[in-house]
DSSP file (Angstrom, degrees, kcal/mol; ACC not computed):
  #  RESIDUE AA STRUCTURE BP1 BP2  ACC     N-H-->O    O-->H-N    N-H-->O    O-->H-N    TCO  KAPPA ALPHA  PHI   PSI    X-CA   Y-CA   Z-CA
    1    1 A M              0   0    0      0, 0.0     2,-0.3     0, 0.0     0, 0.0   0.000 360.0 360.0 360.0 127.1    0.0    0.0    0.0
    2    2 A E        -     0   0    0      1,-0.1     2,-0.2     0, 0.0     0, 0.0  -0.651 360.0-120.1 -91.0 142.3    1.4    3.2   -1.0
    3    3 A G        -     0   0    0     -2,-0.3     2,-0.1     1,-0.1    -1,-0.1  -0.543  24.7-132.5 -79.1 143.1    1.3    6.2    1.2
    4    4 A S    >   -     0   0    0     -2,-0.2     3,-0.6     4,-0.1    -1,-0.1  -0.381  26.4-103.5 -87.2 173.8   -0.5    9.3    0.0
    5    5 A V  T 3  S+     0   0    0      1,-0.2    -1,-0.1    -2,-0.1    -2,-0.0   0.850 119.3  38.4 -68.0 -35.4    0.8   12.8    0.2
    6    6 A G  T 3  S+     0   0    0      2,-0.1    -1,-0.2     0, 0.0    -3,-0.0   0.414  88.8 113.9 -98.3   1.1   -1.3   13.8    3.1
    7    7 A A  S <  S-     0   0    0     -3,-0.6    -4,-0.0     1,-0.1     0, 0.0  -0.470  71.5-110.9 -76.1 144.1   -1.2   10.5    5.1
    8    8 A P        -     0   0    0      0, 0.0    -4,-0.1     0, 0.0    -1,-0.1  -0.355  38.1-103.1 -69.7 154.0    0.5   10.5    8.5
    9    9 A P        -     0   0    0      0, 0.0     2,-0.3     0, 0.0    11,-0.0  -0.360  33.7-104.9 -75.7 156.8    3.8    8.6    8.8
   10   10 A Q        -     0   0    0     11,-0.1     2,-0.4    -2,-0.1    11,-0.2  -0.626  41.0-168.2 -79.2 140.0    4.0    5.2   10.5
   11   11 A R  E     -A   20   0A   0      9,-3.1     9,-2.7    -2,-0.3     2,-0.5  -0.963  16.6-143.5-131.4 148.7    5.6    5.4   13.9
   12   12 A V  E     -A   19   0A   0     -2,-0.4     7,-0.2     7,-0.2    15,-0.0  -0.950  23.8-126.9-112.1 127.2    6.9    2.7   16.3
   13   13 A C     >  -     0   0    0      5,-2.3     4,-1.6    -2,-0.5    21,-0.1  -0.554   8.6-147.2 -72.2 128.7    6.4    3.3   19.9
   14   14 A P  T  4 S+     0   0    0      0, 0.0    -1,-0.1     0, 0.0    20,-0.1   0.713  96.0  42.8 -69.3 -18.4    9.7    3.0   21.9
   15   15 A K  T  4 S+     0   0    0     18,-0.1    19,-0.0     3,-0.1    -2,-0.0   0.920 130.4  17.5 -92.6 -52.2    7.9    1.6   24.9
   16   16 A C  T  4 S-     0   0    0      2,-0.1    -1,-0.0    16,-0.0    -3,-0.0   0.536  90.3-133.5-101.7  -7.9    5.3   -0.9   23.5
   17   17 A A     <  +     0   0    0     -4,-1.6     2,-0.3     1,-0.2    -5,-0.0   0.729  53.6 145.2  63.9  27.2    6.8   -1.4   20.0
   18   18 A R        -     0   0    0     -5,-0.0    -5,-2.3     1,-0.0     2,-0.4  -0.698  48.5-126.0 -93.7 148.1    3.5   -1.1   18.2
   19   19 A I  E     +A   12   0A   0     -2,-0.3     2,-0.3    -7,-0.2    -7,-0.2  -0.773  37.6 167.7 -91.9 134.6    3.2    0.6   14.8
   20   20 A S  E     -A   11   0A   0     -9,-2.7    -9,-3.1    -2,-0.4     7,-0.0  -0.966  41.5-139.7-144.5 161.9    0.7    3.4   14.6
   21   21 A W        +     0   0    0     -2,-0.3   -11,-0.1   -11,-0.2     2,-0.1  -0.065  53.9 144.0-108.1  30.9   -0.3    6.2   12.2
   22   22 A A        -     0   0    0    -11,-0.1    -2,-0.1     1,-0.1     5,-0.0  -0.397  40.0-160.4 -73.2 146.8   -0.8    8.7   15.0
   23   23 A T        +     0   0    0     -2,-0.1    -1,-0.1   -15,-0.1   -13,-0.0   0.540  62.9  89.6-103.2  -9.2    0.1   12.2   14.4
   24   24 A G  S    S-     0   0    0      2,-0.2    10,-0.1     1,-0.1    -2,-0.0  -0.202  89.9-104.6 -82.5 177.1    0.4   13.3   18.0
   25   25 A P  S    S+     0   0    0      0, 0.0     9,-2.4     0, 0.0    10,-0.4   0.568  97.8  65.2 -78.6  -8.6    3.4   13.2   20.3
   26   26 A Q  B    S-B   33   0B   0      7,-0.2    -2,-0.2     8,-0.1     7,-0.2  -0.840  88.2-105.8-120.5 154.4    2.2   10.2   22.2
   27   27 A C     >  -     0   0    0      5,-2.7     4,-1.6    -2,-0.3   -15,-0.0  -0.559  23.7-142.2 -70.9 132.2    1.5    6.6   21.4
   28   28 A P  T  4 S+     0   0    0      0, 0.0    -1,-0.1     0, 0.0    -8,-0.0   0.685  97.1  47.2 -72.1 -14.5   -2.3    6.0   21.2
   29   29 A Y  T  4 S+     0   0    0      3,-0.1    -2,-0.0   -11,-0.1    -9,-0.0   0.889 131.7   9.8 -93.3 -44.4   -1.9    2.5   22.8
   30   30 A C  T  4 S-     0   0    0      2,-0.1     3,-0.1     0, 0.0    -1,-0.0   0.410  89.8-126.7-118.3   1.3    0.3    3.1   25.9
   31   31 A T     <  +     0   0    0     -4,-1.6     2,-0.2     1,-0.2     3,-0.0   0.672  59.1 143.9  59.8  22.6    0.5    6.9   25.9
   32   32 A A        -     0   0    0      1,-0.1    -5,-2.7    -6,-0.1    -1,-0.2  -0.569  58.5 -96.7 -83.7 154.9    4.3    7.0   26.0
   33   33 A N  B     -B   26   0B   0     -7,-0.2    -7,-0.2    -2,-0.2   -18,-0.1  -0.459  20.1-141.6 -70.8 141.4    6.2    9.7   24.1
   34   34 A F  S    S+     0   0    0     -9,-2.4     2,-0.2    -2,-0.1    -1,-0.1   0.780  82.1  81.5 -73.3 -26.1    7.3    8.8   20.6
   35   35 A R  S    S-     0   0    0    -10,-0.4     2,-0.1     1,-0.1    -2,-0.1  -0.562  79.1-131.9 -80.9 142.4   10.5   10.8   21.1
   36   36 A R        -     0   0    0     -2,-0.2    -1,-0.1     1,-0.2    -2,-0.1  -0.404  38.5 -80.7 -84.1 169.1   13.4    9.1   23.0
   37   37 A S        -     0   0    0      1,-0.1    -1,-0.2    -2,-0.1     3,-0.1  -0.062  57.3 -82.0 -65.1 174.8   15.2   10.9   25.8
   38   38 A G        -     0   0    0      1,-0.1     2,-0.4    -3,-0.1    -1,-0.1   0.515  69.8-116.8 -62.4  -8.2   17.9   13.5   25.1
   39   39 A G        +     0   0    0      2,-0.0     2,-0.5     0, 0.0    -1,-0.1  -0.893  66.1   3.2 114.4-139.2   20.6   10.9   24.6
   40   40 A V        -     0   0    0     -2,-0.4     3,-0.0    -3,-0.1     0, 0.0  -0.750  62.7-139.8 -96.8 130.1   23.7   10.3   26.6
   41   41 A A    >>  -     0   0    0     -2,-0.5     4,-1.1     1,-0.1     3,-1.0  -0.584  22.6-118.1 -83.2 150.9   24.4   12.4   29.7
   42   42 A P  H 3> S+     0   0    0      0, 0.0     4,-2.0     0, 0.0     3,-0.2   0.845 113.2  59.8 -58.6 -35.7   28.0   13.5   30.3
   43   43 A W  H 3> S+     0   0    0      1,-0.2     4,-2.3     2,-0.2     5,-0.2   0.823  99.7  57.6 -64.3 -28.1   28.3   11.6   33.6
   44   44 A M  H <> S+     0   0    0     -3,-1.0     4,-2.3     2,-0.2    -1,-0.2   0.889 106.2  48.9 -68.0 -38.0   27.6    8.4   31.6
   45   45 A L  H  X S+     0   0    0     -4,-1.1     4,-2.4    -3,-0.2    -2,-0.2   0.892 110.9  50.2 -66.2 -39.8   30.6    9.1   29.4
   46   46 A V  H  X S+     0   0    0     -4,-2.0     4,-2.4     2,-0.2    -2,-0.2   0.932 111.8  47.2 -64.4 -45.7   32.8    9.7   32.5
   47   47 A V  H  X S+     0   0    0     -4,-2.3     4,-2.4     1,-0.2    -2,-0.2   0.916 112.6  49.7 -62.8 -42.8   31.7    6.5   34.1
   48   48 A T  H  X S+     0   0    0     -4,-2.3     4,-2.4     1,-0.2    -1,-0.2   0.922 111.0  49.1 -62.5 -43.4   32.3    4.5   30.9
   49   49 A A  H  X S+     0   0    0     -4,-2.4     4,-2.7     1,-0.2    -2,-0.2   0.904 111.7  49.5 -63.0 -41.6   35.8    6.0   30.5
   50   50 A L  H  X S+     0   0    0     -4,-2.4     4,-2.5     2,-0.2    -1,-0.2   0.895 110.9  49.0 -65.5 -39.4   36.7    5.2   34.1
   51   51 A V  H  X S+     0   0    0     -4,-2.4     4,-2.3     2,-0.2    -2,-0.2   0.919 113.2  47.3 -66.7 -42.0   35.5    1.6   33.8
   52   52 A V  H  X S+     0   0    0     -4,-2.4     4,-2.6     2,-0.2     5,-0.2   0.938 113.3  47.8 -64.5 -45.5   37.5    1.2   30.5
   53   53 A L  H  X S+     0   0    0     -4,-2.7     4,-2.7     1,-0.2    -2,-0.2   0.905 111.6  50.3 -62.2 -40.8   40.6    2.7   32.1
   54   54 A A  H  X S+     0   0    0     -4,-2.5     4,-2.4     2,-0.2    -1,-0.2   0.914 111.5  48.9 -63.2 -41.8   40.3    0.5   35.2
   55   55 A G  H  X S+     0   0    0     -4,-2.3     4,-2.3     2,-0.2    -2,-0.2   0.913 113.0  46.2 -64.1 -43.0   39.9   -2.6   33.0
   56   56 A V  H  X S+     0   0    0     -4,-2.6     4,-2.6     2,-0.2    -2,-0.2   0.911 112.8  50.8 -65.7 -41.8   43.0   -1.7   30.9
   57   57 A G  H  X S+     0   0    0     -4,-2.7     4,-2.5    -5,-0.2    -2,-0.2   0.898 110.4  49.1 -62.4 -40.7   45.0   -0.9   34.0
   58   58 A L  H  X S+     0   0    0     -4,-2.4     4,-2.4     2,-0.2    -1,-0.2   0.909 112.0  48.1 -65.8 -41.5   44.0   -4.3   35.6
   59   59 A M  H  X S+     0   0    0     -4,-2.3     4,-2.5     2,-0.2    -2,-0.2   0.907 111.9  50.5 -64.5 -40.3   45.0   -6.1   32.4
   60   60 A F  H  X S+     0   0    0     -4,-2.6     4,-2.5     2,-0.2    -2,-0.2   0.921 110.6  49.2 -61.9 -44.5   48.3   -4.2   32.3
   61   61 A Y  H  X S+     0   0    0     -4,-2.5     4,-2.3     2,-0.2    -2,-0.2   0.925 112.7  46.6 -61.6 -46.3   49.0   -5.1   35.9
   62   62 A I  H  X S+     0   0    0     -4,-2.4     4,-2.3     1,-0.2    -1,-0.2   0.909 112.8  50.2 -63.8 -41.6   48.3   -8.8   35.4
   63   63 A T  H  X S+     0   0    0     -4,-2.5     4,-2.6     1,-0.2     5,-0.2   0.913 110.1  49.9 -64.1 -42.4   50.4   -8.9   32.2
   64   64 A V  H  X S+     0   0    0     -4,-2.5     4,-2.6     1,-0.2    -1,-0.2   0.910 110.8  49.8 -63.0 -41.8   53.3   -7.2   33.9
   65   65 A Q  H  X S+     0   0    0     -4,-2.3     4,-2.4     2,-0.2    -1,-0.2   0.913 112.9  46.3 -64.5 -42.0   53.2   -9.7   36.8
   66   66 A E  H  X S+     0   0    0     -4,-2.3     4,-2.3     2,-0.2    -2,-0.2   0.896 113.6  48.1 -67.7 -39.7   53.1  -12.7   34.4
   67   67 A V  H  X S+     0   0    0     -4,-2.6     4,-2.9     2,-0.2    -2,-0.2   0.915 111.7  50.8 -66.4 -41.3   55.9  -11.3   32.3
   68   68 A D  H  X S+     0   0    0     -4,-2.6     4,-2.5    -5,-0.2    -2,-0.2   0.922 110.9  48.2 -61.0 -44.6   58.0  -10.6   35.5
   69   69 A D  H  X S+     0   0    0     -4,-2.4     4,-2.2     2,-0.2    -1,-0.2   0.907 113.2  48.2 -63.0 -40.8   57.4  -14.2   36.7
   70   70 A R  H  X S+     0   0    0     -4,-2.3     4,-2.5     2,-0.2     5,-0.2   0.914 110.8  50.3 -65.5 -42.7   58.3  -15.6   33.3
   71   71 A V  H  X S+     0   0    0     -4,-2.9     4,-2.7     1,-0.2    -2,-0.2   0.916 111.1  49.5 -62.2 -42.4   61.5  -13.5   33.2
   72   72 A N  H  X S+     0   0    0     -4,-2.5     4,-2.4     2,-0.2    -1,-0.2   0.897 111.8  48.1 -64.3 -40.4   62.5  -14.6   36.7
   73   73 A S  H  X S+     0   0    0     -4,-2.2     4,-2.2     2,-0.2    -2,-0.2   0.901 113.8  46.2 -68.8 -38.9   61.9  -18.3   35.8
   74   74 A V  H  X S+     0   0    0     -4,-2.5     4,-2.7     2,-0.2    -2,-0.2   0.909 112.3  51.4 -67.5 -41.1   63.9  -18.0   32.5
   75   75 A R  H  X S+     0   0    0     -4,-2.7     4,-2.6    -5,-0.2    -2,-0.2   0.913 110.8  48.6 -62.4 -41.4   66.7  -16.1   34.3
   76   76 A G  H  X S+     0   0    0     -4,-2.4     4,-2.5     2,-0.2    -1,-0.2   0.905 111.6  49.6 -62.7 -41.4   66.8  -18.9   37.0
   77   77 A E  H  X S+     0   0    0     -4,-2.2     4,-2.5     2,-0.2    -2,-0.2   0.903 111.5  48.3 -65.2 -41.0   66.9  -21.5   34.3
   78   78 A I  H  X S+     0   0    0     -4,-2.7     4,-2.7     2,-0.2    -2,-0.2   0.915 111.3  50.5 -64.9 -42.5   69.8  -19.7   32.5
   79   79 A D  H  X S+     0   0    0     -4,-2.6     4,-2.7     2,-0.2    -2,-0.2   0.921 111.3  48.4 -60.4 -43.7   71.7  -19.3   35.7
   80   80 A R  H  X S+     0   0    0     -4,-2.5     4,-2.5     1,-0.2    -2,-0.2   0.927 113.0  47.6 -63.1 -43.9   71.3  -23.1   36.5
   81   81 A N  H  X S+     0   0    0     -4,-2.5     4,-2.4     2,-0.2    -1,-0.2   0.897 112.7  49.2 -63.5 -39.9   72.4  -23.9   32.9
   82   82 A F  H  X S+     0   0    0     -4,-2.7     4,-2.7     2,-0.2    -2,-0.2   0.911 111.1  49.1 -65.9 -42.4   75.4  -21.6   33.2
   83   83 A Q  H  X S+     0   0    0     -4,-2.7     4,-2.5     2,-0.2    -2,-0.2   0.907 111.8  49.4 -63.1 -41.1   76.4  -23.1   36.6
   84   84 A Q  H  X S+     0   0    0     -4,-2.5     4,-2.7     2,-0.2    -2,-0.2   0.905 110.9  49.9 -64.1 -40.9   76.1  -26.6   35.2
   85   85 A L  H  X S+     0   0    0     -4,-2.4     4,-2.8     2,-0.2     5,-0.2   0.922 110.9  49.3 -63.0 -44.0   78.3  -25.5   32.2
   86   86 A Q  H  X S+     0   0    0     -4,-2.7     4,-2.7     2,-0.2    -2,-0.2   0.910 111.9  49.1 -60.7 -41.7   80.9  -24.0   34.6
   87   87 A T  H  X S+     0   0    0     -4,-2.5     4,-2.6     2,-0.2    -2,-0.2   0.925 112.0  48.1 -64.4 -44.0   80.9  -27.2   36.6
   88   88 A D  H  X S+     0   0    0     -4,-2.7     4,-2.5     2,-0.2    -2,-0.2   0.917 114.1  46.1 -63.0 -44.0   81.3  -29.4   33.5
   89   89 A V  H  X S+     0   0    0     -4,-2.8     4,-2.9     2,-0.2     5,-0.2   0.924 113.1  49.6 -64.1 -44.0   84.1  -27.2   32.2
   90   90 A R  H  X S+     0   0    0     -4,-2.7     4,-2.6    -5,-0.2    -2,-0.2   0.914 112.0  48.3 -60.9 -43.5   85.8  -27.1   35.6
   91   91 A R  H  X S+     0   0    0     -4,-2.6     4,-1.8     2,-0.2    -1,-0.2   0.908 112.7  48.5 -63.3 -43.2   85.6  -30.9   35.8
   92   92 A E  H  X S+     0   0    0     -4,-2.5     4,-1.3     2,-0.2    -2,-0.2   0.911 113.1  47.1 -64.9 -42.3   86.9  -31.4   32.3
   93   93 A L  H  X S+     0   0    0     -4,-2.9     4,-2.5     1,-0.2     3,-0.3   0.909 110.3  52.4 -65.8 -41.0   89.9  -29.0   33.0
   94   94 A D  H  < S+     0   0    0     -4,-2.6    -1,-0.2     1,-0.2    -2,-0.2   0.854 108.3  51.8 -63.4 -32.8   90.6  -30.7   36.3
   95   95 A A  H  < S+     0   0    0     -4,-1.8    -1,-0.2    -5,-0.2    -2,-0.2   0.811 115.7  41.2 -72.5 -28.1   90.7  -34.0   34.5
   96   96 A R  H  < S+     0   0    0     -4,-1.3    -2,-0.2    -3,-0.3    -1,-0.2   0.766  97.9  83.7 -90.7 -27.2   93.2  -32.7   31.9
   97   97 A I  S  < S-     0   0    0     -4,-2.5     5,-0.0    -5,-0.1     0, 0.0  -0.576  81.7-119.0 -82.3 137.9   95.5  -30.6   34.1
   98   98 A P    >   -     0   0    0      0, 0.0     3,-1.1     0, 0.0    -1,-0.1  -0.160  34.6 -95.3 -67.9 171.5   98.3  -32.5   35.9
   99   99 A A  T 3  S+     0   0    0      1,-0.3     3,-0.1     2,-0.1    -2,-0.1   0.833 124.7  54.8 -60.2 -34.5   98.5  -32.6   39.7
  100  100 A G  T 3  S-     0   0    0      1,-0.1    -1,-0.3     4,-0.0     4,-0.2   0.757 105.9-139.4 -71.7 -23.2  100.9  -29.6   39.8
  101  101 A G    <   -     0   0    0     -3,-1.1     3,-0.5     1,-0.1    -1,-0.1  -0.001  21.4 -83.5  85.5 166.2   98.5  -27.5   37.8
  102  102 A V  S    S+     0   0    0      1,-0.2    -1,-0.1    -4,-0.1    -3,-0.0   0.854 124.6  56.8 -74.2 -35.9   99.1  -25.1   35.1
  103  103 A G  S    S+     0   0    0      2,-0.1    -1,-0.2    -3,-0.0    -2,-0.1   0.522  78.5 116.4 -78.3  -4.0   99.8  -22.2   37.4
  104  104 A A        -     0   0    0     -3,-0.5    -3,-0.1    -4,-0.2    -4,-0.0  -0.426  68.1-125.9 -69.3 138.8  102.7  -24.1   39.2
  105  105 A V        -     0   0    0     -2,-0.1    -1,-0.1    -5,-0.1    -2,-0.1  -0.720  25.1-124.8 -84.9 123.7  106.1  -22.4   38.7
  106  106 A P        -     0   0    0      0, 0.0    -1,-0.0     0, 0.0     3,-0.0  -0.398  26.2-110.3 -68.1 145.3  108.6  -24.9   37.3
  107  107 A T        -     0   0    0      1,-0.1     2,-0.1    -2,-0.1     0, 0.0  -0.603  36.3-117.6 -76.1 131.3  111.7  -25.2   39.3
  108  108 A P        -     0   0    0      0, 0.0     2,-0.4     0, 0.0    -1,-0.1  -0.420  21.5-139.7 -71.5 143.4  114.7  -23.7   37.5
  109  109 A T        -     0   0    0     -2,-0.1     2,-0.6    -3,-0.0     0, 0.0  -0.862  13.1-132.6-102.8 137.1  117.5  -26.1   36.5
  110  110 A V        -     0   0    0     -2,-0.4     0, 0.0     1,-0.0     0, 0.0  -0.768  13.2-146.0 -91.4 125.2  121.0  -24.8   36.9
  111  111 A T        -     0   0    0     -2,-0.6     2,-0.0     1,-0.0    -2,-0.0  -0.790  24.7-118.6 -89.6 129.0  123.2  -25.4   33.9
  112  112 A P        -     0   0    0      0, 0.0     3,-0.1     0, 0.0    -1,-0.0  -0.308  28.3-107.4 -67.2 148.3  126.7  -26.1   34.9
  113  113 A L        -     0   0    0      1,-0.1     2,-0.1    -2,-0.0     0, 0.0  -0.430  42.5 -96.4 -70.1 147.1  129.4  -23.8   33.7
  114  114 A P        -     0   0    0      0, 0.0     2,-0.3     0, 0.0    -1,-0.1  -0.434  44.1-158.0 -66.2 137.9  131.6  -25.1   31.0
  115  115 A T        -     0   0    0     -2,-0.1     2,-0.5    -3,-0.1    19,-0.0  -0.832  22.0-105.3-115.7 155.0  134.8  -26.5   32.5
  116  116 A E        -     0   0    0     -2,-0.3    19,-0.0     1,-0.0     3,-0.0  -0.633  30.6-139.3 -79.1 130.4  138.1  -27.0   30.9
  117  117 A T        -     0   0    0     -2,-0.5     2,-0.1    15,-0.1    17,-0.1  -0.783  22.7-119.0 -89.4 129.7  138.8  -30.6   30.1
  118  118 A P        -     0   0    0      0, 0.0    -1,-0.0     0, 0.0     3,-0.0  -0.407  25.1-119.8 -67.5 140.8  142.3  -31.6   30.8
  119  119 A T        -     0   0    0     -2,-0.1     2,-0.0     1,-0.1    -3,-0.0  -0.642  34.0-111.2 -79.3 134.1  144.2  -32.8   27.9
  120  120 A P        -     0   0    0      0, 0.0     3,-0.1     0, 0.0    -1,-0.1  -0.348  31.6-109.6 -68.5 145.4  145.3  -36.3   28.4
  121  121 A A        -     0   0    0      1,-0.1     2,-0.0    -2,-0.0     0, 0.0  -0.398  47.0 -87.0 -68.2 147.6  149.0  -36.8   28.8
  122  122 A P        -     0   0    0      0, 0.0     2,-0.3     0, 0.0    -1,-0.1  -0.338  53.6-156.0 -58.8 135.3  150.6  -38.5   25.9
  123  123 A T        -     0   0    0     -3,-0.1     2,-0.2     4,-0.1     3,-0.1  -0.739  12.8-119.1-113.9 159.8  150.4  -42.2   26.5
  124  124 A T    >   -     0   0    0     -2,-0.3     3,-1.8     1,-0.1    -1,-0.0  -0.560  52.3 -75.3 -89.4 163.2  152.4  -45.1   25.3
  125  125 A E  T 3  S+     0   0    0      1,-0.2    -1,-0.1    -2,-0.2     3,-0.1  -0.322 117.7  24.9 -63.2 136.9  150.7  -47.8   23.3
  126  126 A G  T 3  S+     0   0    0      1,-0.4     2,-0.3    -3,-0.1    -1,-0.2   0.120  95.8 108.6  99.2 -21.4  148.6  -50.1   25.3
  127  127 A E    <   -     0   0    0     -3,-1.8    -1,-0.4     1,-0.0    -4,-0.1  -0.677  64.7-132.9 -90.8 143.8  147.8  -47.7   28.1
  128  128 A L        -     0   0    0     -2,-0.3    -4,-0.1    -3,-0.1     3,-0.1  -0.733  25.9-112.8 -89.8 142.0  144.4  -46.2   28.5
  129  129 A P        -     0   0    0      0, 0.0    -1,-0.0     0, 0.0    -6,-0.0  -0.460  40.8 -97.3 -71.6 150.1  144.3  -42.4   29.1
  130  130 A P        -     0   0    0      0, 0.0     3,-0.1     0, 0.0    -9,-0.0  -0.348  42.6-105.6 -65.6 147.7  143.0  -41.4   32.5
  131  131 A E        -     0   0    0      1,-0.1     2,-0.1    -3,-0.1    -3,-0.0  -0.510  37.2-110.2 -73.4 139.9  139.4  -40.5   32.7
  132  132 A P        -     0   0    0      0, 0.0     2,-0.3     0, 0.0    -1,-0.1  -0.391  32.8-143.8 -69.1 147.7  138.6  -36.9   33.0
  133  133 A T        -     0   0    0     -2,-0.1     2,-0.2     4,-0.1     3,-0.1  -0.786  18.7-104.1-111.5 157.0  137.3  -35.7   36.3
  134  134 A I    >   -     0   0    0     -2,-0.3     3,-2.5     1,-0.1   -17,-0.0  -0.504  54.1 -85.4 -75.8 147.4  134.7  -33.1   37.1
  135  135 A E  T 3  S+     0   0    0      1,-0.3    -1,-0.1    -2,-0.2     3,-0.1  -0.296 116.9  18.4 -57.5 131.4  136.2  -29.9   38.4
  136  136 A G  T 3  S+     0   0    0      1,-0.3     2,-0.4    -3,-0.1    -1,-0.3   0.357 102.6 109.0  89.1  -3.6  136.6  -30.1   42.2
  137  137 A E    <   -     0   0    0     -3,-2.5     2,-0.3     3,-0.0    -1,-0.3  -0.847  53.5-154.2-107.3 140.3  136.4  -33.9   42.2
  138  138 A T        -     0   0    0     -2,-0.4    -4,-0.1    -3,-0.1    -3,-0.0  -0.803  24.8-107.6-110.8 155.9  139.4  -36.0   42.8
  139  139 A T        -     0   0    0     -2,-0.3     2,-0.1     1,-0.1    -6,-0.0  -0.673  41.7-118.4 -79.3 125.7  140.0  -39.5   41.7
  140  140 A P        -     0   0    0      0, 0.0     2,-0.5     0, 0.0    -1,-0.1  -0.368  18.5-132.3 -69.0 143.2  139.7  -41.8   44.7
  141  141 A D    >   -     0   0    0      1,-0.1     3,-0.7    -2,-0.1    -3,-0.0  -0.817   7.9-142.7 -93.8 132.5  142.7  -43.7   45.7
  142  142 A A  T 3  S+     0   0    0     -2,-0.5    -1,-0.1     1,-0.2     0, 0.0   0.767  98.1  52.8 -68.0 -26.2  141.9  -47.4   46.2
  143  143 A S  T 3  S+     0   0    0      2,-0.1     2,-0.4    -3,-0.0    -1,-0.2   0.694  95.2  80.2 -85.3 -17.8  144.3  -47.7   49.1
  144  144 A V  S <  S-     0   0    0     -3,-0.7    -3,-0.1     3,-0.0     3,-0.0  -0.748  74.2-137.3 -95.7 133.8  142.9  -44.8   51.1
  145  145 A T        -     0   0    0     -2,-0.4     2,-0.1     1,-0.1    -2,-0.1  -0.735  29.6-113.8 -85.3 131.6  139.8  -45.2   53.2
  146  146 A P        -     0   0    0      0, 0.0    -1,-0.1     0, 0.0     3,-0.0  -0.434  28.2-151.4 -68.8 137.7  137.5  -42.3   52.8
  147  147 A T        -     0   0    0     -2,-0.1     2,-0.1     1,-0.0    -3,-0.0  -0.872  24.3-106.7-107.1 141.4  137.1  -40.2   56.0
  148  148 A P        -     0   0    0      0, 0.0     2,-0.4     0, 0.0    -1,-0.0  -0.429  34.6-147.8 -66.7 138.6  133.9  -38.3   56.6
  149  149 A T        -     0   0    0     -2,-0.1     3,-0.0     3,-0.0     0, 0.0  -0.830  14.2-118.3-107.4 145.3  134.3  -34.6   56.2
  150  150 A E        -     0   0    0     -2,-0.4     2,-0.1     1,-0.1     3,-0.0  -0.595  35.5-106.8 -80.5 141.9  132.5  -32.0   58.2
  151  151 A P        -     0   0    0      0, 0.0     2,-0.4     0, 0.0    -1,-0.1  -0.399  37.2-107.7 -68.3 146.8  130.3  -29.8   56.2
  152  152 A E        -     0   0    0     -2,-0.1     2,-0.5    -3,-0.0    -3,-0.0  -0.591  28.5-143.8 -77.4 128.5  131.6  -26.3   55.8
  153  153 A I        -     0   0    0     -2,-0.4     2,-0.6    -3,-0.0    -1,-0.0  -0.832  11.5-159.0 -97.6 125.1  129.6  -23.7   57.9
  154  154 A I        -     0   0    0     -2,-0.5    -2,-0.0     2,-0.0     0, 0.0  -0.912   6.3-147.7-108.2 122.8  129.3  -20.4   56.2
  155  155 A E              0   0    0     -2,-0.6    -2,-0.0     1,-0.1     0, 0.0  -0.694 360.0 360.0 -86.4 137.5  128.5  -17.4   58.4
  156  156 A P              0   0    0      0, 0.0    -1,-0.1     0, 0.0    -2,-0.0   0.510 360.0 360.0 -74.6 360.0  126.3  -14.7   57.0
């Protein structure tokens, strides 16, 4: 059905949801106003903003706590792995290093000074040349019994 030029518009009552062709400001069935209220009050916007901010703040707090717990657990796991690695390396090094250790200072060896070797006296055929002796050493005589010598005491 097509509406004519002078026919009133169809309206839906916001309270009872009935359709009517009433031209007045009120619904003919429930007498409620066809117009809705003025809309949103400023206090409603403030309350909505506070609720949203509180929700976001709560989510942020919970997220920070969970991330902090996760970071602490990962840090602890890394520390445990590092300690285990240090222990394994230390054990391996201890197995490879000799008892004296790497840091032990080797005892210096004294190299003797070169000594002059006596030239053997000319010998006749059949005789063996005498064996050279180390400086300060005498050849023992077979007939002499060695006597103990007292060590020399050096005063500082």
